C-alpha positions in Angstrom: -6.3 13.3 4.9 -8.2 13.9 8.1 -8.9 10.3 8.9 -5.9 8.9 10.8 -5.5 9.0 14.5 -2.5 6.7 15.1 0.3 6.5 12.5 3.3 4.2 12.6 6.5 4.9 10.6 8.9 1.9 10.2 12.5 3.2 9.8 13.8 -0.1 8.6 17.4 0.7 9.6 17.5 4.2 8.1 19.6 6.9 9.8 18.4 9.7 7.5 15.4 12.0 7.3 13.8 10.4 4.2 10.8 11.8 2.1 8.8 9.0 3.6 9.5 10.1 7.2 8.7 13.7 6.3 5.4 12.6 4.7 4.6 10.6 7.9 5.2 13.8 10.0 3.1 15.9 7.7 0.2 13.4 7.7 0.3 13.2 11.5 0.2 16.9 11.8 -2.6 17.4 9.3 -4.6 14.7 11.0 -3.7 15.8 14.6 -2.6 12.1 14.9 -0.2 10.4 17.1 3.1 9.4 15.3 5.3 6.6 16.4 8.7 5.8 14.7 9.6 2.1 15.1 12.6 0.0 14.2 13.4 -3.7 14.6 16.6 -5.3 15.7 17.2 -8.9 14.6 18.8 -10.7 17.5 22.6 -11.4 17.2 23.4 -14.9 18.1 26.8 -14.9 19.8 28.6 -18.3 20.4 28.6 -19.2 24.1 32.4 -19.1 24.5 32.5 -15.6 23.1 29.4 -14.4 25.0 30.9 -15.5 28.3 33.9 -13.2 27.7 31.9 -10.1 26.9 31.0 -7.6 29.5 28.1 -6.3 27.5 24.9 -7.6 25.8 25.3 -7.1 22.1 21.6 -7.1 21.5 21.0 -4.4 24.2 23.8 -2.4 22.7 22.2 -2.5 19.3 18.8 -1.6 20.7 20.3 1.4 22.5 22.1 2.5 19.4 18.9 2.3 17.3 16.9 4.1 20.0 19.4 7.0 20.0 19.2 7.2 16.1 15.4 7.3 16.1 15.3 9.9 18.9 17.8 12.1 17.0 15.8 11.7 13.7 12.6 12.6 15.5 14.1 15.7 17.2 15.7 17.0 14.0 12.6 17.2 11.8 12.0 20.9 11.5 8.3 20.7 10.5 7.3 18.8 13.6 5.5 20.8 16.3 4.3 17.7 18.1 5.8 14.9 20.1 7.1 11.9 18.1 7.2 8.6 20.0 9.9 6.0 19.3 10.0 2.2 19.9 12.6 -0.5 19.3 11.4 -4.1 18.8 13.4 -7.3 18.6 12.7 -10.2 16.2 11.8 -10.8 12.5 11.2 -7.2 11.2 8.0 -7.6 9.2 6.4 -9.9 11.8 7.2 -7.6 14.8 5.9 -4.6 13.0 2.6 -6.3 12.1 2.2 -7.5 15.7 2.9 -4.0 16.9 0.4 -2.6 14.5 -2.3 -4.9 15.8 -1.5 -4.4 19.5 -1.2 -0.6 19.2 -4.3 -0.2 17.0 -2.5 1.8 14.4 -4.5 2.9 11.4 -1.7 3.6 8.9 1.8 2.2 8.4 4.4 4.1 6.4 7.9 3.1 5.3 10.3 3.8 2.5 10.7 1.1 -0.1 13.9 -0.9 0.0 14.5 -2.5 -3.4 16.1 -5.9 -3.4 19.9 -5.8 -3.9 20.9 -6.4 -7.5 17.4 -6.3 -9.0 17.0 -2.8 -10.4 13.7 -3.5 -12.0 11.9 -4.2 -8.7 10.9 -1.5 -6.3 9.8 -3.5 -3.3 12.0 -5.8 -1.2 11.1 -8.8 0.9 10.0 -6.8 4.0 8.0 -4.4 1.9 6.1 -7.2 0.2 5.4 -9.0 3.5 3.9 -5.8 4.9 1.8 -5.1 1.8 0.5 -8.6 1.9 -0.1 -9.2 5.6 -0.4 -6.0 7.5 -4.1 -5.4 8.5 -4.1 -1.6 8.3 -3.4 0.6 5.2 0.2 0.4 4.2 2.0 3.3 2.4 5.3 2.2 0.8 7.1 5.3 -0.6 9.6 4.9 -3.3 13.1 6.2 -2.3 13.2 9.1 -4.8 9.7 10.3 -4.0 9.1 14.0 -4.3 8.1 16.1 -1.3 4.5 16.2 -2.7 2.7 13.9 -5.0 1.7 15.4 -8.3 -0.5 12.6 -9.6 -2.5 10.0 -7.7 -4.0 6.9 -9.3 -7.0 5.2 -7.5 -7.5 1.6 -8.8 -11.0 0.4 -8.0 -12.6 -3.0 -8.4 -16.4 -2.9 -8.5 -16.8 -6.5 -9.4 -18.5 -7.8 -6.3 -20.1 -6.8 -3.0 -17.0 -7.9 -1.2 -15.0 -5.0 -2.7 -17.6 -2.3 -2.1 -16.3 -1.1 1.3 -12.7 -1.4 0.0 -13.5 0.7 -3.1 -14.9 3.4 -0.9 -11.9 3.4 1.3 -9.6 3.6 -1.7 -11.6 6.6 -3.0 -11.7 8.3 0.3 -7.9 7.9 0.8 -7.1 9.0 -2.8 -9.4 12.0 -2.8 -8.3 13.3 0.6 -4.6 12.7 -0.3 -5.1 14.6 -3.5 -6.5 17.6 -1.6 -3.7 17.5 1.0 -1.0 17.3 -1.7 -2.8 19.5 -4.2 -2.4 16.6 -6.7 -4.4 15.5 -9.7 -6.3 12.3 -9.3 -7.1 9.5 -11.8 -9.5 6.6 -11.4 -8.9 3.3 -13.2 -11.1 0.3 -13.4 -10.3 -2.7 -15.7 -12.7 -5.3 -16.8 -12.8 -8.5 -18.9 -15.4 -10.9 -20.2 -14.9 -14.2 -18.4 -13.9 -17.0 -20.7 -13.8 -14.7 -23.7 -11.0 -16.7 -25.3 -13.1 -19.9 -25.0 -16.0 -18.2 -26.7 -13.8 -17.0 -29.6 -12.4 -20.4 -30.7 -12.8 -24.1 -30.7 -16.0 -26.1 -30.2 -17.5 -23.6 -27.8 -17.0 -20.7 -30.2 -19.9 -18.2 -30.3 -21.3 -16.4 -33.3 -19.9 -12.9 -33.6 -23.3 -11.3 -32.9 -23.6 -13.3 -29.7 -20.1 -12.5 -28.5 -20.7 -8.8 -29.2 -23.9 -8.9 -27.2 -22.1 -10.5 -24.2 -19.3 -7.9 -24.5 -21.8 -5.1 -24.6 -23.7 -6.5 -21.5 -20.4 -6.9 -19.6 -19.2 -3.4 -20.5 -22.5 -1.8 -19.5 -22.5 -3.7 -16.2 -19.0 -2.3 -15.3 -19.9 1.2 -16.5 -23.0 1.2 -14.2 -21.1 0.0 -11.2 -18.2 2.4 -11.7 -20.7 5.3 -12.2 -22.5 4.5 -9.0 -19.1 4.6 -7.1 -18.0 7.8 -8.7 -21.3 9.7 -8.0 -20.6 9.4 -4.3 -17.5 11.5 -4.9 -19.0 14.0 -7.3 -17.4 12.5 -10.3 -18.8 10.9 -13.5 -17.6 8.2 -15.8 -17.1 10.8 -18.6 -14.5 12.8 -16.7 -11.2 12.8 -18.6 -9.4 11.4 -15.5 -11.6 8.3 -15.3 -10.2 5.3 -17.1 -12.5 2.4 -17.8 -10.3 -0.1 -19.5 -11.0 -3.5 -21.1 -8.1 -5.8 -20.3 -6.0 -7.5 -17.7 -6.3 -5.6 -14.4 -2.6 -5.5 -13.5 -1.5 -4.6 -17.0 -4.1 -1.9 -17.3 -3.3 -0.3 -14.0 0.4 -0.2 -14.7 -0.3 1.2 -18.2 -2.5 4.0 -16.9 0.0 4.8 -14.2 2.8 5.0 -16.7 0.8 7.1 -19.2 -0.1 9.6 -16.5 3.2 9.6 -14.7 1.4 8.6 -11.5 3.4 9.1 -8.3 1.3 6.7 -6.2 -1.2 4.0 -6.7 -4.0 3.7 -4.1 -5.4 0.1 -4.4 -6.9 -2.8 -2.6 -5.3 -6.2 -2.0 -8.4 -8.3 -2.5 -8.0 -11.9 -1.4 -10.5 -14.1 0.5 -11.6 -12.5 3.7 -11.9 -14.0 7.1 -9.3 -16.7 6.5 -5.8 -16.0 7.7 -3.1 -16.8 5.1 -5.4 -16.2 2.0 -4.5 -12.6 2.1 -3.9 -11.2 -1.4 -5.3 -11.3 -5.0 -3.3 -12.0 -8.2 -3.7 -8.4 -9.4 -2.2 -6.8 -6.3 0.6 -9.3 -6.3 1.5 -8.6 -9.9 1.4 -4.8 -9.4 3.6 -5.1 -6.3 6.2 -7.0 -8.4 6.2 -4.7 -11.4 5.3 -1.1 -10.4 7.7 1.8 -10.1 5.2 3.9 -8.2 4.7 4.4 -4.5 1.8 2.3 -3.2 -0.9 2.9 -0.6 -2.6 -0.6 -0.2 -5.7 -1.3 1.8 -7.2 -4.6 2.9 -10.8 -5.7 2.4 -13.2 -5.5 5.3 -12.9 -8.6 7.4 -9.2 -9.2 6.5 -7.3 -11.3 9.1 -3.5 -11.1 9.1 -1.7 -14.5 9.2 0.7 -12.9 11.6 -0.5 -13.2 15.2 
């Protein structure tokens, strides 16, 4: 993946060398990129009568402790031949990380997923979801039990409009380069539906079967042509066995293909409306984030503006 120059790893309180941290180091080395390991301390509010009796600042003590932990982690990674920078921030974790991404011009954020306590069916916790939704650079959230190397990568592309064209190319570039670096197999999935098909099948607006088949054929051919045009830029064709053109709901189709192929990671976009802070994610991405058991590498559309400033 020789495309990143400035990588940020968010430790999120961890005191261990996780697979996600190892992956961050490996990506930094293969890209000859700068790597910074960051953590965030949420301020401790001490009652005034207690604070006045203490000879130390608890927040400074916590910051110093986390700084030592990060420096120890950075120094103990055997594979690392390059300098790893560390930084401790104070505030709301996801917001401070996003602000730091923007001020530091980072081009990739990596962290290990932290599932919500007591909800075993969900992979991503609150901080993970905030970062996936709002961070302007690509975000890789690695599942806790991730293997040292990915074996199968799933690129989910959306060729439905010109707004996704640049995003689709970034997805393909990231997925193909990651597959080469990890020596992993790559699958491509694109799901499509006929708008208002259920309306056309029943009630007063029901179409004749021959008309409905014609509409379905036209819609299928349109998506085939768009997908083929994208694939050709990466020396692939729509007939390749690893290309999955699926009729159905996008989130359900992506999750199904990921499960069938034992995908380790989904590379996908988070299409929402661009240029407007706050309208930052599409329904498909949101549903996948809530249901997948795969690691996710999420990219934002061109023109995305984070609501965090």
